[in-house]
N, C-alpha and C positions, 0 to 999 in steps of 0.2 A: 504494500500500500504506500501511496505517496504521502509525504508530509502534509500536504494540503488536505487530503481526504481525512487523515487522522485528526488534524486540527478541526476541520469542519464537523466531523462526528462528535468530537469532544465538546465543541461549542454548542452543538445541538442538544447533547445530553445535559450539559450544564443549564441551558435555557429551559429544558423540560423540567429539570429538578426545581429550578426557581419558580416556574409556573405552578407546579404541584404544591410547593410550600405556600405560595401566594394564594392559591385557591382555598387552602385550609386556614389561612390567617384571617384574623378578624378585620372587619371593614372599619371599625372604630378604634381610635387611639384615645386613651385617657391616661394622663400621667399627672402626678401631684408631687410637689416638693415642699417640705415644711421646714420652718426655722423659727425658733423663738428669739426675738430681738429685744434687747433691753432699751426700749423706747416706747413712748406713748403712741397710741394708734393714730392720732392726728399728725404727728411728725412723720410717720411712715406713709400715711395716706398722701401727703403732699409730695413725697418722693416718687410715688407711683402714678398718681393722677395728673401730675404736671409733667408732661413729656420732656420739657427742658431739664428737669431734675432727673428723670428716668435715664437719659443718655449719659449721665455722669457716673452711674453705677452699674448699668446693665452689662452683661458679659461680652456682648458683641462689640462694644466700644474698645475693648482690649484687642480684639482680633483685627480691627481696622481703625486705627486712630485717625485716619484721613477720611473716614466715612462722611458723606454729605448728608446732613439732616435738614428736614423741612418741617415746620410746624404750622398747622392751620387751625383756625377756630379759637374759641375762647378757652383759656387754660382751665383745666380741671372741670370740664363740663361735657355733657352729652354731645357727641358729634366732633369733639376735638380730634385732630388727625396728626399723626407723626408718620412721615415718609423718610426712607433712607435709601441711599445708593452706596454700595460698598464693594469691597474686593470679592474674590471668589469664595472666601470663607463666610462672608456675611451676606452677600447677594443684595437684591433689591426687594423692598417690601413696604408694607404700611400697617399701622395699627390705628383703629378708630374706637373711641370710647362709646360703648353702646348702653351702658348702665352704670350708675353711680349710687352708692349709699355712703354718705359721708362717714369717714373713719371706720367703715366696716367692709366695703366691697367695691371693686372696680372690675367691670367686664369689658372686654375689647374684642373686636373682630381683627384677626391677624391674617395678613396675606403675604405670601412669599411669591413674588413674580406673578405669573398668570394662573397659578394653581388655585385650587379650592380654598375658600376661607376656612380658618380654624377659629376656635374661641379660646381665649386665654383669660383667666380670672385670678384676681388677687383677693383673698379673703383675710380679714384681720380680726383676730379674736383676742379680746383684752384678757390678760392674766393679771395676777397680783402685782408683779414687779416687771412685767414685760408684755409683749404682744406677740402672739403666734401668727405668723404669716404663712399662708398656704397659696402657692402659685401653681395653677393647673393649666393644662392644655387638653382640649378636646377637638378631635378632627375626624372627619369622615373621609376615608381613603378611597371610597368608591369600589367598583367591581374589578378593575384591572389588577390581576394578580402581581404584576411586577411593581405597580405602585404600592401595593400592600407590603411587599418585601422591603422596598426602599423606605416606606413609612415606619416600619418596625425598627430598621437600622437608625433612622433619623430620631426616633423617640429616645434611643439611648444617648445620642449626642445632645439632644435638647435637655434631657434630665441632668446631665453634667453641667450644661450651660445655666440652667435654672438654679442649681445648687451653688455654682460660682456667683451668680447674680445676687442671691440672697446673702451670701458671705460678704460680698462687696457692699451691699446695702447696710448690713449690720456694722461693718467697719466704718462706713461713712457716718452713721449716726452715733456710733460709740467712740469714735476717734481713734 
């Protein structure tokens, strides 16, 4: 057999395995990262709901310090939009605030490029001397099995990014 035939059969097998894994993978992704931060809920809320503050601690600002940011709408309000254009690690996308409950919850529609929108939420739970911050992502990956496989891999990367982001937020608020 020629090298190209072996290579082609290998790629076909690999693609078939990915398709089978994707067919049995869930269509929905849900991930949640939590951190207790020694700060009042109102201090944390301002860091999340004001996108100009958000870019100072989010994990993607580290990956591309030259990222171009654009802010539209009234700060900390329904409909406020944050758009970014970054390098290959960060990509292009936007976040729009879709729901606010002062000092308790911020929900946003998250878009990466032309893909399906996802929902990201920050929930703030007041504790005795701290605030529990829960950062979630919910996304529908659709029916394409390859998208489902890529989505599962991306969920692992996003979980690490969310963990780093909450660490940076805590450090910013606690000095």
